[in-house]
C-alpha positions in Angstrom: 24.7 -73.9 -83.8 24.8 -70.2 -84.2 21.0 -70.1 -84.1 20.9 -72.0 -80.8 23.4 -69.6 -79.3 21.3 -66.6 -80.4 18.2 -68.2 -78.8 20.1 -68.9 -75.6 21.3 -65.2 -75.5 17.8 -64.0 -76.0 16.5 -66.2 -73.1 19.2 -65.0 -70.8 18.4 -61.4 -71.7 14.7 -61.9 -71.1 15.3 -63.6 -67.7 17.7 -60.8 -66.6 15.4 -58.0 -67.6 12.5 -59.6 -65.8 14.4 -59.9 -62.5 15.6 -56.2 -62.9 12.0 -55.0 -63.4 10.8 -57.0 -60.4 13.6 -55.6 -58.2 12.8 -52.1 -59.3 9.1 -52.5 -58.6 9.8 -54.1 -55.2 12.1 -51.2 -54.2 9.4 -48.6 -55.3 6.8 -50.3 -53.2 9.1 -50.4 -50.2 9.9 -46.6 -50.5 6.2 -45.7 -50.4 5.7 -47.6 -47.2 8.5 -45.7 -45.4 7.1 -42.4 -46.5 3.8 -43.4 -45.2 5.4 -44.3 -41.9 7.1 -41.0 -41.6 3.9 -39.2 -42.3 2.3 -41.3 -39.6 5.0 -40.3 -37.1 4.7 -36.7 -38.1 0.9 -36.8 -37.7 1.4 -38.3 -34.2 3.9 -35.6 -33.3 1.5 -33.0 -34.5 -1.3 -34.5 -32.5 0.9 -34.6 -29.4 2.0 -31.0 -30.1 -1.7 -29.9 -30.4 -2.5 -31.6 -27.1 0.5 -29.9 -25.4 -0.5 -26.6 -26.9 -4.0 -27.0 -25.8 -2.8 -27.8 -22.3 -0.9 -24.6 -22.1 -3.9 -22.6 -23.3 -2.1 -21.6 -26.5 -4.5 -23.4 -28.9 -8.2 -23.0 -29.4 -8.4 -26.5 -30.9 -8.9 -28.2 -27.5 -10.5 -31.7 -27.5 -14.0 -31.9 -26.1 -13.9 -32.4 -22.3 -10.3 -31.4 -22.2 -9.5 -29.1 -19.2 -6.5 -26.9 -20.1 -6.2 -26.0 -16.4 -5.4 -29.5 -15.3 -3.1 -30.6 -18.1 0.1 -29.3 -16.5 -1.0 -30.4 -13.0 -2.3 -27.0 -12.1 -6.0 -26.7 -11.5 -8.1 -23.7 -12.7 -8.7 -22.8 -9.0 -4.9 -22.9 -8.3 -4.4 -20.7 -11.3 -6.9 -18.1 -10.0 -5.4 -18.3 -6.5 -1.9 -17.7 -7.9 -3.1 -14.8 -10.0 -4.9 -13.3 -6.9 -1.8 -13.8 -4.7 0.4 -12.1 -7.3 -2.1 -9.1 -7.6 -2.2 -8.8 -3.8 1.6 -9.0 -3.6 1.9 -6.2 -6.1 -0.7 -4.1 -4.3 1.1 -4.6 -1.0 4.4 -3.6 -2.6 2.8 -0.5 -4.0 1.3 0.4 -0.6 4.5 -0.2 1.3 5.8 3.1 2.8 9.4 4.1 3.2 10.5 5.3 6.6 11.3 9.0 6.8 13.6 10.6 9.2 12.3 13.8 10.7 15.6 14.9 12.0 16.5 18.3 10.5 20.2 19.2 10.6 20.2 23.0 10.8 21.2 25.6 13.3 17.9 27.3 12.5 16.0 24.4 14.2 14.8 25.2 17.7 16.5 22.7 20.1 14.9 20.6 22.8 15.6 22.0 26.2 16.2 19.9 29.3 13.4 21.7 31.2 10.0 22.3 29.8 8.3 25.7 30.5 4.7 26.1 31.7 1.9 28.2 30.2 3.3 31.4 31.7 6.0 31.3 29.0 3.3 32.2 26.4 1.9 35.1 28.4 3.7 37.6 26.2 3.4 35.5 23.0 1.2 36.0 19.9 0.1 33.1 17.8 -0.7 33.9 14.1 -2.0 31.3 11.7 -4.7 29.5 9.9 -7.5 27.0 11.0 -4.8 24.6 12.3 -3.6 27.2 14.7 -7.2 27.9 15.6 -7.7 24.2 16.4 -4.5 24.3 18.5 -5.9 27.3 20.5 -9.3 25.5 21.0 -8.2 22.0 22.0 -4.6 21.9 23.1 -5.3 23.2 26.6 -3.1 26.3 26.3 -4.2 29.0 28.7 -1.9 31.9 27.8 -1.1 34.0 24.7 -2.8 36.1 22.1 -4.2 34.5 19.0 -4.7 36.0 15.6 -6.1 33.2 13.6 -8.3 33.0 10.4 -9.6 30.0 8.5 -7.9 30.0 5.0 -5.1 32.4 6.0 -2.0 31.9 3.8 1.3 33.6 3.0 -0.4 35.0 -0.1 -3.3 36.6 2.0 -1.3 37.5 5.1 -1.3 41.2 4.6 -5.0 41.3 3.7 -6.5 38.9 6.2 -8.3 40.8 9.0 -9.1 39.8 12.6 -11.7 41.0 15.1 -10.1 42.7 18.1 -11.1 45.2 20.7 -10.0 47.9 18.3 -12.2 46.5 15.4 -11.1 44.7 12.3 -7.3 44.8 11.9 -4.7 43.0 9.8 -1.9 41.1 11.4 0.6 43.9 10.6 -1.7 46.5 12.3 -2.2 44.2 15.3 1.6 43.8 15.6 2.3 47.5 15.3 0.1 48.2 18.4 1.5 45.8 20.9 5.0 44.6 21.6 5.4 40.8 22.2 8.3 38.8 23.3 7.5 35.8 21.1 5.7 35.5 17.8 4.5 32.1 16.6 3.7 31.7 12.9 1.8 28.7 11.5 1.0 28.9 7.8 1.4 26.6 4.8 -1.7 24.4 4.7 -3.4 26.9 2.5 -0.3 27.4 0.4 0.0 23.8 -0.9 -1.1 24.8 -4.4 1.2 27.9 -4.5 1.9 29.2 -7.9 4.7 29.8 -8.9 6.8 27.9 -6.3 9.8 29.9 -7.4 8.2 32.9 -5.7 7.3 31.3 -2.4 10.6 31.7 -0.6 10.7 35.4 -1.4 7.1 35.9 -0.3 7.7 34.0 3.0 10.8 36.1 3.8 8.9 39.3 2.9 6.3 38.4 5.6 8.9 37.5 8.2 10.9 40.6 7.5 7.8 42.8 8.0 7.0 41.0 11.3 10.5 41.5 12.5 10.3 45.2 11.6 7.3 45.6 13.8 8.5 43.3 16.6 12.3 43.9 16.6 12.8 42.4 20.1 10.6 39.3 19.7 11.7 35.8 19.1 10.0 34.7 15.9 9.1 31.0 15.8 8.1 29.6 12.4 6.1 26.4 12.8 6.7 23.8 10.1 3.7 22.8 7.9 2.3 19.8 9.7 1.8 16.6 7.7 -1.5 15.5 6.3 -3.4 12.2 6.8 -3.9 11.3 3.1 -5.9 8.2 3.8 -8.5 10.3 5.5 -8.6 13.3 3.2 -12.1 14.8 3.1 -14.1 15.2 -0.1 -13.3 18.6 -1.6 -9.6 18.5 -0.8 -7.7 17.9 -4.1 -4.9 15.4 -3.5 -3.2 16.5 -6.7 -1.7 19.4 -4.6 -3.0 18.8 -1.1 -0.4 16.2 -0.3 2.6 15.5 1.8 5.1 16.0 -1.1 4.0 19.6 -1.2 4.1 19.8 2.6 7.8 18.8 2.5 8.4 21.3 -0.3 6.9 24.1 1.8 8.9 23.0 4.8 12.1 23.2 2.8 11.3 26.8 2.0 10.3 27.7 5.6 13.6 26.2 6.9 15.5 28.1 4.2 13.8 31.3 5.3 14.8 30.7 8.9 18.4 30.0 7.9 18.5 33.2 5.8 17.0 35.4 8.6 18.8 34.8 11.9 16.0 36.2 14.0 13.6 33.4 12.8 13.7 29.9 14.4 12.2 26.7 12.9 9.9 24.5 15.0 10.1 21.0 13.6 6.6 19.8 14.8 6.6 16.8 12.5 9.3 15.3 14.7 6.6 14.3 17.1 3.5 14.3 14.9 4.7 12.0 12.1 3.9 8.3 11.9 7.5 7.7 10.9 6.6 7.4 7.2 6.2 11.1 6.3 2.5 11.6 7.2 0.2 12.1 10.2 -0.7 8.9 12.0 -3.9 7.1 11.0 -6.9 8.5 12.9 -5.1 11.8 13.8 -7.6 14.0 12.0 -11.3 14.4 11.2 -10.6 15.3 7.6 -7.0 14.6 6.8 -5.9 18.1 7.7 -7.2 19.3 11.1 -5.9 17.4 14.1 -7.8 16.0 17.0 -7.3 17.2 20.6 -4.7 14.7 21.7 -2.4 15.7 18.8 -2.8 19.4 19.5 -1.8 18.5 23.1 1.3 16.8 21.7 2.1 20.0 19.8 1.7 22.1 23.0 4.1 19.8 24.9 6.6 20.2 22.0 6.4 24.0 22.2 7.0 23.8 26.0 10.1 21.8 25.5 11.5 23.6 22.4 12.3 27.3 22.9 15.1 29.8 22.5 17.0 31.1 25.5 18.3 34.7 25.2 21.1 36.2 27.2 19.4 39.4 28.5 22.7 40.8 29.7 23.6 41.6 26.1 
């Protein structure tokens, strides 16, 4: 009886252990299949990711025949067009000009008169200046006045520049000491755009104007502003690093300051009628970016005829 019970227990144990082992083996096989499935999904996601990355141009592992330009619905031609448009837009933005007001609020500025004078007003006037003043003399149509002009004349060379006259070669100061004028027009600055040091410029300008006044005590001294340049037409040989309108404005600031400091000097704001509205000469105004054509010199003459100082001679 006892033996039979022991045999029965052994059989039960054998059967139970067999089922346990089978269950464990079944669970192990099932876990391997799930891992394989996850690996398969991960591989699929990686392939999708690679395709997406290739479409955006971020991967070099692009499938043969795969056009990365069309994957996102943008053709290669469209991409080039968009890039070109963006470049053109940036270029246009860079080339856009800001409007510049030429109004100068200063009592030193010569006002516009209601009645313009004729050429007889300049009969007792002397015009002193550089090649721009020479161009004005030659093409504006002015018929009156004495001209002392020299190509390359500047504030720095004012006292040493000589002119050919009936009395031989004389400097501006020598010419002014021999004849009395009612008006003196000064046009300088174009040859001073590279002045060094700038801190000395105002003092040098005022030194010239003081000496002129000393020689012409009864004359009205008109100081012409430095006329703008046409930078888009600047001739070869003109260095734009200093021959530019920023320096023109700098010089005009000094010229205006000199006229404000010296009450016998009066500032002619020619750029008021010669500017294109953006701080430079109009396109096509010059032959070389500096020297104006005839029609612009005529505009300058009209400006001088309508801008002058009236003096009460009873004083």
